[in-house]
Residue frames as qw, qx, qy, qz and C-alpha x, y, z in Angstrom:
[[0.084, 0.933, 0.205, -0.284, 2.81, -18.19, -16.34],
 [0.682, 0.519, 0.118, 0.502, 4.68, -16.36, -19.04],
 [0.412, -0.423, -0.047, 0.806, 7.35, -13.73, -18.65],
 [0.318, 0.888, 0.332, -0.007, 6.75, -10.32, -20.19],
 [0.534, 0.469, 0.000, 0.703, 8.87, -7.78, -22.00],
 [0.367, -0.413, -0.371, 0.747, 10.22, -5.14, -19.64],
 [0.114, 0.928, 0.332, -0.130, 8.51, -1.76, -19.60],
 [0.595, 0.392, 0.084, 0.696, 10.55, 0.58, -21.81],
 [0.315, -0.367, -0.282, 0.829, 11.85, 3.81, -20.21],
 [0.078, -0.080, -0.274, -0.955, 10.21, 6.14, -22.79],
 [0.452, -0.445, -0.650, -0.419, 6.84, 4.49, -22.21],
 [0.503, -0.485, -0.575, 0.426, 7.29, 4.74, -18.44],
 [0.197, -0.189, -0.095, 0.957, 8.15, 8.42, -18.67],
 [0.261, -0.240, -0.458, -0.815, 5.06, 9.07, -20.80],
 [0.526, -0.489, -0.689, -0.100, 2.91, 7.17, -18.33],
 [0.399, -0.378, -0.437, 0.712, 4.25, 9.21, -15.41],
 [0.020, -0.002, -0.133, -0.991, 3.28, 12.38, -17.25],
 [0.446, -0.352, -0.578, -0.586, -0.28, 11.05, -17.69],
 [0.549, -0.411, -0.685, 0.245, -0.45, 10.05, -14.02],
 [0.212, -0.089, -0.298, 0.926, 0.26, 13.53, -12.71],
 [0.306, -0.022, 0.010, -0.952, -2.87, 15.32, -11.54],
 [0.510, -0.250, -0.756, -0.324, -5.08, 12.22, -11.46],
 [0.461, -0.451, 0.275, -0.713, -7.56, 12.31, -8.61],
 [0.575, -0.032, -0.815, 0.067, -7.33, 9.37, -6.24],
 [0.596, -0.579, 0.109, -0.546, -9.42, 8.82, -3.11],
 [0.402, 0.194, -0.838, 0.314, -7.74, 6.86, -0.31],
 [0.689, -0.472, 0.007, -0.550, -10.02, 5.28, 2.30],
 [0.834, -0.011, -0.533, 0.145, -8.64, 3.18, 5.11],
 [0.722, -0.632, -0.175, 0.220, -6.78, 2.73, 8.34],
 [0.306, 0.797, -0.271, 0.445, -4.35, 5.58, 8.97],
 [0.802, -0.506, -0.170, 0.268, -1.60, 5.34, 11.54],
 [0.010, -0.933, 0.351, -0.081, 1.34, 7.28, 12.91],
 [0.908, 0.096, -0.235, 0.334, 4.69, 5.55, 12.49],
 [0.320, -0.912, 0.248, -0.066, 6.96, 6.71, 15.30],
 [0.842, 0.327, -0.281, 0.325, 10.68, 6.07, 14.79],
 [0.483, -0.833, 0.269, 0.035, 13.27, 6.10, 17.56],
 [0.779, 0.518, -0.269, 0.230, 16.77, 5.86, 16.08],
 [0.404, -0.822, 0.389, -0.098, 19.97, 5.12, 17.97],
 [0.527, 0.465, -0.703, 0.111, 22.91, 2.85, 18.69],
 [0.888, -0.440, -0.048, -0.127, 23.54, -0.04, 21.04],
 [0.317, 0.650, -0.615, 0.314, 26.79, -0.33, 23.01],
 [0.037, -0.228, 0.852, -0.470, 25.73, -2.32, 26.05],
 [0.464, -0.377, -0.771, -0.219, 23.14, -4.63, 27.59],
 [0.419, -0.656, 0.045, -0.626, 20.87, -3.32, 30.34],
 [0.120, 0.234, -0.848, 0.460, 21.82, -4.40, 33.90],
 [0.536, -0.012, 0.394, -0.747, 18.06, -4.56, 34.64],
 [0.847, 0.267, 0.398, -0.229, 17.19, -7.21, 32.04],
 [0.552, -0.150, 0.625, 0.532, 18.89, -9.00, 29.11],
 [0.444, 0.797, 0.400, 0.083, 17.88, -6.34, 26.61],
 [0.536, 0.260, 0.080, 0.799, 19.93, -3.82, 24.61],
 [0.131, -0.752, -0.260, 0.591, 20.19, -0.23, 25.79],
 [0.473, 0.607, 0.385, 0.509, 19.54, 2.11, 22.86],
 [0.258, -0.469, -0.074, 0.842, 21.27, 5.48, 22.99],
 [0.395, 0.762, 0.512, -0.005, 18.75, 7.62, 21.11],
 [0.363, -0.202, 0.265, 0.870, 20.10, 9.92, 18.42],
 [0.216, -0.021, -0.366, -0.905, 16.93, 10.84, 16.52],
 [0.257, 0.391, 0.796, -0.384, 13.16, 10.73, 16.86],
 [0.190, 0.135, -0.421, -0.876, 10.80, 11.12, 13.90],
 [0.517, 0.360, 0.647, -0.431, 7.20, 10.58, 12.80],
 [0.142, 0.129, -0.658, -0.728, 5.77, 9.49, 9.45],
 [0.728, 0.105, 0.118, -0.667, 2.34, 8.49, 8.19],
 [0.129, -0.160, 0.971, 0.120, 1.68, 4.78, 7.95],
 [0.393, 0.416, 0.798, -0.190, -1.10, 2.56, 6.64],
 [0.387, 0.768, 0.486, 0.155, -3.50, 4.49, 4.42],
 [0.097, -0.946, 0.092, 0.296, -1.43, 7.60, 5.13],
 [0.423, -0.428, 0.627, 0.495, 1.58, 6.01, 3.47],
 [0.479, 0.468, 0.680, 0.299, -0.56, 5.21, 0.43],
 [0.145, 0.960, 0.231, -0.067, -1.45, 8.91, 0.23],
 [0.310, -0.770, 0.372, 0.415, 2.23, 9.85, 0.54],
 [0.520, -0.054, 0.714, 0.465, 3.16, 7.54, -2.33],
 [0.373, 0.720, 0.553, 0.192, 0.44, 9.03, -4.53],
 [0.033, -0.980, -0.018, 0.196, 1.55, 12.59, -3.75],
 [0.479, -0.527, 0.508, 0.484, 5.18, 11.68, -4.52],
 [0.406, 0.167, 0.728, 0.526, 4.02, 10.89, -8.07],
 [0.044, 0.023, -0.215, -0.975, 1.96, 14.05, -8.50],
 [0.205, -0.490, -0.805, -0.262, -1.55, 12.75, -7.83],
 [0.328, -0.393, 0.126, -0.850, -4.32, 14.85, -6.31],
 [0.361, -0.111, -0.904, 0.200, -5.35, 12.95, -3.20],
 [0.564, -0.484, -0.007, -0.669, -8.59, 12.95, -1.21],
 [0.303, 0.173, -0.862, 0.369, -8.43, 11.13, 2.09],
 [0.677, -0.447, -0.096, -0.577, -11.03, 9.55, 4.39],
 [0.574, 0.039, -0.753, 0.319, -10.15, 7.89, 7.67],
 [0.589, -0.751, -0.217, -0.204, -10.81, 7.87, 11.42],
 [0.379, 0.388, -0.541, 0.643, -8.50, 9.17, 14.13],
 [0.450, -0.516, -0.641, 0.347, -8.82, 9.48, 17.89],
 [0.110, -0.941, -0.121, -0.295, -9.09, 12.62, 19.98],
 [0.757, -0.506, 0.028, 0.413, -5.66, 12.09, 21.58],
 [0.124, -0.815, 0.275, 0.494, -2.55, 14.22, 20.90],
 [0.400, -0.184, 0.744, 0.503, -1.37, 11.90, 18.13],
 [0.440, 0.696, 0.567, 0.014, -4.45, 12.79, 16.07],
 [0.090, 0.936, -0.087, -0.328, -2.74, 16.12, 15.44],
 [0.361, -0.438, 0.685, 0.457, 0.27, 14.31, 13.99],
 [0.475, 0.380, 0.755, 0.246, -1.98, 12.73, 11.34],
 [0.240, 0.909, 0.323, -0.110, -3.53, 16.08, 10.48],
 [0.127, -0.865, 0.308, 0.375, -0.20, 17.90, 10.36],
 [0.441, -0.255, 0.750, 0.422, 1.53, 15.21, 8.31],
 [0.459, 0.575, 0.654, 0.176, -1.29, 15.20, 5.76],
 [0.125, 0.966, 0.098, -0.205, -1.12, 18.97, 5.51],
 [0.324, -0.652, 0.520, 0.447, 2.63, 18.74, 4.92],
 [0.392, 0.033, 0.813, 0.429, 1.93, 16.45, 1.94],
 [0.294, 0.182, -0.215, -0.913, -0.83, 18.78, 0.65],
 [0.251, -0.285, -0.900, -0.215, -3.54, 16.19, 1.28],
 [0.407, -0.478, -0.096, -0.772, -6.93, 17.61, 2.34],
 [0.100, 0.073, -0.853, 0.507, -7.76, 16.84, 5.98],
 [0.513, -0.070, 0.119, -0.847, -11.53, 17.39, 5.83],
 [0.800, -0.020, -0.500, -0.331, -12.12, 13.63, 5.49],
 [0.313, 0.151, -0.806, 0.480, -10.65, 12.88, 8.92],
 [0.618, -0.559, -0.322, -0.449, -13.29, 11.79, 11.42],
 [0.022, 0.411, -0.690, 0.595, -12.34, 12.22, 15.09],
 [0.750, -0.327, -0.514, -0.258, -13.73, 9.35, 17.17],
 [0.327, -0.707, 0.393, -0.489, -13.64, 9.67, 20.94],
 [0.873, -0.327, 0.280, -0.230, -13.77, 5.97, 21.88],
 [0.942, 0.151, 0.087, 0.287, -10.60, 4.82, 20.09],
 [0.417, -0.669, 0.258, 0.559, -6.93, 5.86, 20.01],
 [0.498, 0.768, -0.321, -0.241, -5.15, 7.16, 16.95],
 [0.985, 0.023, 0.038, 0.165, -3.26, 4.10, 15.71],
 [0.035, 0.887, -0.460, 0.036, 0.44, 4.45, 16.48],
 [0.973, 0.017, -0.087, 0.214, 3.33, 2.06, 15.90],
 [0.193, -0.904, 0.382, 0.009, 6.56, 2.92, 17.70],
 [0.938, 0.225, -0.129, 0.230, 9.69, 1.31, 16.30],
 [0.407, -0.813, 0.367, 0.196, 13.09, 1.40, 17.96],
 [0.843, 0.506, -0.062, 0.170, 15.85, 1.05, 15.36],
 [0.425, -0.776, 0.409, 0.224, 19.55, 0.60, 16.13],
 [0.267, -0.412, 0.743, 0.454, 22.29, 0.14, 13.54],
 [0.447, 0.228, -0.498, -0.707, 19.61, -0.07, 10.82],
 [0.363, -0.154, -0.916, -0.079, 17.88, -2.99, 12.55],
 [0.537, -0.525, -0.126, -0.648, 14.55, -2.88, 14.34],
 [0.092, 0.243, -0.826, 0.500, 14.96, -3.76, 18.00],
 [0.068, 0.386, 0.847, -0.358, 11.34, -3.68, 19.15],
 [0.172, -0.325, -0.401, -0.839, 7.92, -2.34, 18.16],
 [0.069, 0.330, 0.727, -0.599, 5.08, -1.13, 20.37],
 [0.094, -0.382, -0.632, -0.668, 1.51, -0.67, 19.06],
 [0.205, 0.300, 0.509, -0.780, -1.32, 1.56, 20.31],
 [0.283, -0.016, -0.618, -0.733, -4.54, 0.68, 18.50],
 [0.588, 0.160, 0.589, -0.531, -8.13, -0.48, 18.53],
 [0.038, 0.054, -0.853, -0.517, -9.46, -3.07, 16.11],
 [0.267, 0.461, 0.748, -0.395, -13.10, -2.73, 17.15],
 [0.229, 0.541, 0.600, 0.543, -15.58, -1.81, 14.37],
 [0.027, -0.150, 0.059, -0.987, -16.70, 1.80, 14.22],
 [0.269, 0.395, 0.656, -0.584, -19.97, 2.73, 15.85],
 [0.391, 0.563, 0.687, 0.241, -22.89, 2.80, 13.32],
 [0.092, 0.956, 0.196, -0.197, -23.22, 6.60, 13.50],
 [0.258, -0.704, 0.457, 0.478, -19.49, 7.09, 12.82],
 [0.469, 0.048, 0.780, 0.411, -19.58, 4.58, 9.98],
 [0.344, 0.759, 0.549, 0.070, -22.48, 6.38, 8.33],
 [0.025, -0.937, 0.093, 0.337, -20.62, 9.69, 8.50],
 [0.349, -0.443, 0.670, 0.483, -17.63, 8.06, 6.82],
 [0.471, 0.387, 0.756, 0.237, -19.91, 6.51, 4.16],
 [0.237, 0.917, 0.288, -0.142, -21.26, 9.95, 3.34],
 [0.162, -0.800, 0.393, 0.423, -17.73, 11.30, 2.95],
 [0.435, -0.145, 0.793, 0.401, -16.76, 8.40, 0.68],
 [0.441, 0.630, 0.634, 0.076, -19.88, 8.75, -1.52],
 [0.127, 0.953, 0.059, -0.269, -19.24, 12.44, -2.03],
 [0.161, -0.739, 0.536, 0.375, -15.59, 12.00, -2.95],
 [0.568, -0.004, 0.785, 0.247, -15.80, 8.74, -4.95],
 [0.524, 0.735, 0.427, -0.057, -18.00, 10.35, -7.60],
 [0.215, 0.954, -0.179, -0.111, -15.24, 12.85, -8.41],
 [0.487, -0.582, 0.616, 0.214, -12.30, 10.43, -8.25],
 [0.558, 0.515, -0.568, -0.317, -10.42, 8.76, -11.10],
 [0.670, 0.031, -0.736, 0.091, -9.67, 5.83, -8.77],
 [0.609, -0.649, 0.187, -0.416, -10.30, 4.75, -5.18],
 [0.485, 0.276, -0.783, 0.276, -7.88, 2.81, -2.97],
 [0.758, -0.555, -0.061, -0.337, -9.24, 0.88, 0.02],
 [0.347, 0.503, -0.686, 0.394, -6.34, 0.41, 2.43],
 [0.823, -0.443, -0.184, -0.305, -7.21, -2.31, 4.94],
 [0.257, 0.443, -0.736, 0.443, -5.07, -2.83, 8.02],
 [0.586, -0.366, -0.722, -0.041, -7.87, -4.54, 9.99],
 [0.157, 0.001, -0.488, 0.859, -8.27, -1.69, 12.48],
 [0.098, 0.517, 0.765, -0.371, -12.06, -1.67, 12.25],
 [0.150, 0.445, -0.048, -0.882, -12.63, 1.18, 9.81],
 [0.314, 0.163, -0.641, -0.681, -13.68, -0.55, 6.59],
 [0.501, 0.223, 0.732, -0.405, -17.09, -2.17, 6.24],
 [0.391, 0.347, 0.769, 0.368, -19.25, -3.39, 3.37],
 [0.181, 0.889, 0.413, -0.076, -21.29, -0.19, 3.20],
 [0.165, -0.809, 0.278, 0.490, -18.12, 1.90, 2.94],
 [0.385, -0.128, 0.757, 0.513, -16.89, -0.37, 0.12],
 [0.324, 0.619, 0.695, 0.169, -20.22, 0.03, -1.68],
 [0.035, 0.940, 0.108, -0.321, -19.91, 3.79, -1.39],
 [0.286, -0.578, 0.538, 0.543, -16.44, 3.57, -2.96],
 [0.466, 0.191, 0.793, 0.345, -17.83, 1.53, -5.87],
 [0.319, 0.865, 0.274, -0.274, -19.44, 4.71, -7.21],
 [0.048, 0.758, -0.514, -0.398, -16.00, 5.17, -8.81],
 [0.889, 0.356, -0.178, -0.224, -15.30, 2.88, -11.79],
 [0.650, 0.381, -0.572, 0.324, -11.77, 1.97, -10.64],
 [0.606, -0.674, 0.244, -0.344, -11.48, 0.61, -7.09],
 [0.635, 0.317, -0.663, 0.237, -8.45, -1.22, -5.73],
 [0.694, -0.638, 0.123, -0.308, -8.12, -2.92, -2.35],
 [0.371, 0.413, -0.776, 0.300, -5.37, -4.44, -0.25],
 [0.741, -0.458, -0.120, -0.476, -7.53, -6.69, 1.97],
 [0.224, -0.396, 0.830, -0.323, -6.61, -8.53, 5.14],
 [0.257, -0.040, -0.935, -0.242, -7.73, -12.17, 4.85],
 [0.003, -0.374, -0.816, 0.440, -10.29, -11.90, 7.64],
 [0.261, 0.577, 0.218, -0.743, -12.00, -9.03, 5.81],
 [0.207, -0.060, 0.754, 0.620, -11.91, -10.55, 2.34],
 [0.155, 0.564, 0.802, 0.123, -15.69, -10.72, 1.82],
 [0.001, -0.758, -0.248, 0.603, -16.02, -6.96, 2.29],
 [0.051, -0.568, 0.401, 0.717, -14.33, -6.26, -1.03],
 [0.501, 0.369, 0.760, 0.188, -16.58, -8.07, -3.48],
 [0.382, 0.837, 0.389, 0.052, -16.96, -6.15, -6.72],
 [0.185, -0.832, 0.252, 0.458, -13.75, -4.11, -6.64],
 [0.618, 0.710, -0.292, -0.171, -11.63, -3.80, -9.76],
 [0.657, 0.407, -0.568, 0.283, -8.45, -5.28, -8.33],
 [0.720, -0.685, 0.099, -0.041, -7.16, -6.76, -5.10],
 [0.518, 0.650, -0.472, 0.294, -3.44, -6.72, -4.33],
 [0.786, -0.599, 0.137, -0.076, -2.58, -8.95, -1.36],
 [0.030, 0.664, -0.747, -0.026, 0.91, -10.14, -0.53],
 [0.536, 0.160, -0.812, -0.166, 1.73, -13.83, -0.84],
 [0.088, -0.045, -0.863, 0.495, 1.07, -14.63, 2.80],
 [0.420, 0.236, 0.323, -0.814, -2.29, -12.83, 2.80],
 [0.630, 0.262, -0.445, -0.580, -3.30, -14.54, -0.45],
 [0.394, 0.114, -0.910, 0.058, -2.34, -17.96, 0.91],
 [0.113, 0.148, 0.747, -0.639, -4.37, -17.46, 4.09],
 [0.517, 0.291, 0.066, -0.802, -7.36, -16.15, 2.13],
 [0.680, 0.291, -0.507, -0.443, -7.23, -19.05, -0.32],
 [0.852, -0.327, 0.336, -0.231, -6.37, -21.71, 2.24],
 [0.934, 0.267, 0.054, 0.232, -3.43, -22.87, 0.14],
 [0.482, -0.645, 0.289, 0.518, 0.30, -22.30, 0.56],
 [0.558, 0.803, -0.129, -0.164, 1.87, -20.69, -2.52],
 [0.663, -0.447, 0.541, 0.261, 4.57, -23.22, -3.30],
 [0.396, 0.003, 0.699, 0.596, 4.39, -23.43, -7.10],
 [0.183, 0.042, -0.360, -0.914, 2.56, -22.08, -10.12],
 [0.360, -0.356, -0.811, -0.294, -0.32, -24.53, -9.68],
 [0.314, -0.555, -0.625, 0.451, -1.05, -23.31, -6.15],
 [0.064, -0.297, 0.019, 0.953, -0.67, -19.70, -7.29],
 [0.250, -0.142, -0.624, -0.726, -3.25, -20.37, -10.01],
 [0.366, -0.473, -0.802, 0.001, -5.66, -21.98, -7.54],
 [0.240, -0.528, -0.427, 0.693, -5.46, -19.11, -5.07],
 [0.018, 0.181, -0.248, -0.952, -5.75, -16.51, -7.82],
 [0.301, -0.278, -0.724, -0.555, -8.84, -18.18, -9.28],
 [0.337, -0.525, -0.730, 0.280, -10.37, -18.47, -5.82],
 [0.137, -0.452, -0.215, 0.855, -9.95, -14.73, -5.23],
 [0.136, 0.033, -0.477, -0.868, -11.29, -13.85, -8.69],
 [0.366, -0.359, -0.782, -0.353, -14.37, -16.03, -8.23],
 [0.340, -0.503, -0.659, 0.444, -15.01, -15.17, -4.59],
 [0.111, -0.522, -0.166, 0.829, -14.77, -11.41, -5.07],
 [0.485, 0.723, 0.484, 0.088, -15.97, -11.12, -8.66],
 [0.127, -0.823, 0.194, 0.518, -13.09, -8.74, -9.27],
 [0.690, 0.704, -0.125, -0.111, -11.38, -8.15, -12.58],
 [0.558, 0.560, -0.527, 0.310, -7.75, -8.56, -11.48],
 [0.788, -0.607, 0.034, 0.098, -5.72, -10.15, -8.69],
 [0.448, 0.698, -0.434, 0.351, -2.15, -8.94, -8.24],
 [0.855, -0.501, -0.082, 0.107, -0.10, -10.91, -5.71],
 [0.136, 0.843, -0.475, 0.213, 3.13, -9.42, -4.42],
 [0.978, -0.102, -0.172, 0.059, 5.66, -12.16, -3.68],
 [0.529, -0.762, 0.285, 0.243, 8.73, -10.41, -2.25],
 [0.271, -0.533, 0.665, 0.448, 11.90, -11.81, -3.77],
 [0.458, 0.235, 0.824, 0.237, 9.79, -13.85, -6.21],
 [0.018, 0.080, 0.408, 0.909, 8.35, -10.69, -7.78],
 [0.461, 0.241, 0.321, -0.791, 4.66, -10.23, -8.63],
 [0.144, 0.182, 0.925, 0.300, 1.93, -12.27, -10.27],
 [0.420, 0.188, -0.010, -0.888, -1.20, -11.18, -12.14],
 [0.142, 0.282, 0.940, 0.130, -4.34, -13.21, -12.71],
 [0.273, 0.131, -0.076, -0.950, -7.22, -11.66, -14.62],
 [0.621, 0.276, 0.543, -0.493, -10.89, -12.52, -15.05],
 [0.715, 0.613, -0.068, -0.329, -10.48, -12.62, -18.83],
 [0.969, 0.142, 0.015, 0.204, -7.56, -15.03, -18.71],
 [0.229, 0.853, -0.369, 0.290, -4.72, -12.57, -18.16],
 [0.896, -0.388, 0.002, 0.217, -1.72, -14.34, -16.65],
 [0.411, 0.769, -0.278, 0.404, 1.61, -12.68, -16.00],
 [0.780, -0.554, -0.068, 0.283, 4.56, -13.17, -13.70],
 [0.378, 0.812, -0.229, 0.382, 7.45, -10.73, -13.32],
 [0.736, -0.116, -0.431, 0.509, 10.62, -10.99, -11.23],
 [0.372, -0.862, -0.153, 0.309, 11.61, -8.66, -8.42],
 [0.532, 0.694, -0.060, 0.482, 13.86, -5.77, -9.44],
 [0.458, -0.876, 0.137, -0.061, 15.09, -4.83, -5.95],
 [0.553, 0.577, -0.515, 0.310, 18.89, -4.65, -5.79],
 [0.267, 0.104, -0.740, 0.609, 19.16, -4.52, -1.97],
 [0.492, -0.623, -0.493, -0.356, 16.34, -4.99, 0.53],
 [0.127, 0.272, -0.541, 0.786, 16.67, -2.86, 3.66],
 [0.255, 0.206, 0.643, -0.692, 13.03, -2.73, 4.76],
 [0.039, -0.322, -0.815, -0.480, 9.78, -4.04, 3.24],
 [0.019, 0.546, 0.588, -0.597, 7.65, -1.80, 5.52],
 [0.291, 0.680, 0.144, -0.658, 5.04, -0.08, 3.37],
 [0.111, -0.218, 0.744, 0.621, 6.05, -1.72, 0.09],
 [0.156, 0.469, 0.862, 0.111, 2.47, -2.92, -0.39],
 [0.088, 0.805, 0.304, -0.502, 1.28, 0.68, 0.01],
 [0.033, -0.553, 0.464, 0.691, 3.61, 1.69, -2.81],
 [0.160, 0.079, 0.902, 0.394, 2.41, -1.12, -5.05],
 [0.151, 0.649, 0.744, -0.051, -1.29, -0.35, -4.71],
 [0.024, 0.784, 0.069, -0.617, -0.69, 3.40, -5.08],
 [0.026, -0.425, 0.611, 0.667, 1.15, 2.95, -8.37],
 [0.167, 0.275, 0.919, 0.230, -1.29, 0.34, -9.66],
 [0.137, 0.751, 0.580, -0.284, -4.23, 2.66, -9.01],
 [0.019, 0.758, -0.120, -0.641, -2.58, 5.73, -10.45],
 [0.103, -0.251, 0.761, 0.590, -1.45, 3.93, -13.59],
 [0.152, 0.439, 0.875, 0.137, -4.89, 2.40, -14.19],
 [0.087, 0.806, 0.374, -0.451, -6.47, 5.82, -13.62],
 [0.011, 0.656, -0.372, -0.657, -4.15, 7.15, -16.33],
 [0.773, 0.471, -0.090, -0.417, -5.41, 4.52, -18.77],
 [0.083, 0.525, -0.842, -0.095, -2.55, 2.01, -18.59],
 [0.820, -0.025, -0.518, -0.243, -3.15, -1.68, -19.23],
 [0.789, -0.586, 0.119, -0.141, -2.94, -3.80, -16.09],
 [0.918, 0.061, -0.025, 0.391, 0.25, -5.51, -17.33],
 [0.384, 0.584, -0.129, 0.703, 1.98, -2.14, -17.69],
 [0.431, -0.748, 0.097, -0.496, 0.61, -0.88, -14.38],
 [0.916, -0.398, 0.025, 0.044, 1.93, -3.96, -12.60],
 [0.774, 0.258, -0.094, 0.571, 5.40, -3.61, -14.08],
 [0.089, 0.690, -0.137, 0.705, 5.58, 0.01, -13.00],
 [0.672, -0.650, 0.076, -0.346, 4.40, -0.92, -9.50],
 [0.955, -0.118, -0.069, 0.264, 7.08, -3.62, -9.35],
 [0.535, 0.432, -0.150, 0.710, 9.80, -1.08, -10.13],
 [0.265, -0.724, 0.094, -0.630, 8.36, 1.31, -7.55],
 [0.868, -0.487, 0.002, -0.097, 8.43, -1.43, -4.89],
 [0.856, 0.134, -0.122, 0.485, 12.03, -2.16, -5.83],
 [0.231, 0.614, -0.159, 0.738, 12.91, 1.46, -5.14],
 [0.477, -0.687, 0.108, -0.538, 11.21, 1.74, -1.73],
 [0.936, -0.338, -0.084, 0.046, 12.53, -1.50, -0.22],
 [0.685, 0.300, -0.221, 0.627, 16.04, -0.09, -0.65],
 [0.075, -0.583, 0.220, -0.778, 15.14, 2.55, 1.96],
 [0.259, -0.144, -0.828, 0.476, 14.74, 2.11, 5.70],
 [0.186, 0.358, 0.505, -0.763, 11.27, 2.71, 7.12],
 [0.441, 0.683, 0.580, -0.054, 8.00, 3.51, 5.36],
 [0.234, -0.422, 0.339, 0.807, 9.10, 5.38, 2.26],
 [0.606, 0.704, 0.244, -0.279, 8.04, 6.71, -1.11],
 [0.593, -0.043, 0.499, 0.631, 9.71, 6.68, -4.51],
 [0.223, 0.664, -0.079, -0.709, 9.90, 9.55, -6.96],
 [0.801, 0.566, 0.096, -0.166, 9.28, 9.14, -10.67],
 [0.345, 0.777, -0.526, 0.018, 13.00, 9.63, -11.35],
 [0.366, -0.429, 0.805, -0.183, 13.99, 6.92, -8.86],
 [0.788, 0.220, 0.536, -0.206, 11.56, 4.49, -10.45],
 [0.657, 0.733, -0.118, -0.129, 12.69, 5.43, -13.96],
 [0.009, 0.712, -0.702, 0.016, 16.29, 4.74, -12.96],
 [0.553, -0.141, 0.809, -0.138, 15.28, 1.17, -12.10],
 [0.761, 0.542, 0.281, -0.218, 13.29, 0.84, -15.34],
 [0.429, 0.808, -0.395, -0.088, 16.36, 1.91, -17.31],
 [0.226, -0.516, 0.822, -0.085, 18.57, -0.49, -15.35],
 [0.720, 0.127, 0.646, -0.220, 16.09, -3.31, -16.01],
 [0.711, 0.682, 0.022, -0.168, 16.11, -2.61, -19.73],
 [0.182, 0.766, -0.616, -0.017, 19.92, -2.56, -19.74],
 [0.444, -0.309, 0.827, -0.150, 20.13, -5.88, -17.92],
 [0.782, 0.372, 0.444, -0.231, 17.60, -7.41, -20.30],
 [0.561, 0.780, -0.246, -0.129, 19.66, -6.23, -23.29],
 [0.042, -0.641, 0.764, -0.057, 22.85, -7.70, -21.81],
 [0.638, -0.063, 0.735, -0.221, 21.09, -11.02, -21.16],
 [0.773, 0.537, 0.276, -0.192, 19.83, -11.24, -24.73],
 [0.399, 0.822, -0.393, -0.103, 23.19, -10.31, -26.32]]
């Protein structure tokens, strides 16, 4: 795969201006990320585990909610469709969406499942333990049909749709078909749900997900090509973008597009939610008319910005532009 010229800062700034105000529909598994922050000074006398002295307690939106947050951070207009429970944490989802100015009328309260919640205990900037409250059972047919109706209504008015799959039972083939009423549909599929996403514009799995889906470990360019072709042929999609952590990102296109770009992260504190950032920027850039190669470069810089932060995070246009400018400077120094 060939390397590409770095995205120039003036072009990135122009693209950000075009991205503002684009209408993006996010459909997928929403969750509450609960963060318990503290310090460890001793081991519990009850068991060989650390005792965390709690200093802070916070809540953020995860899963599809983090995708919506990333879109809002870049000025998009966001419609949102997901399912929540009827427990107290359902209100956290509603309130956090309202705080980000994302409409809440696409939230479907379902009585037979909890609102997905992931509780992380973090001490000295390291995660100590995580506890999950969730159901992965498929939605009941009546609930699924109500969600389909919401998606159909909103997809027609969207510039792009993002299907955010965390394998919590929300997404189904009929919901995907409703989303396909929009001409630009991107998905981040879990391997076990791969077949659901046939016909989308672009899938953006990470390297591990792509390897499981393709049944081949990604150890070199030949295996990357095989897995990429498998995904293109199996799903009939136009693009496959594989995020590869420290190895950067790779693009394979139906019309022969091939591109590989290195990671731009300076320091990696936390990769939580980086995939949400990537698919949000990809979708928003494509909705603004960018070529896939340019959209992928911008998404790569955005991922580089968020992994430097602890927890699920977003990146502003200025933070991403700072990395674009740094990348151009480094490229100039390398060539001189």
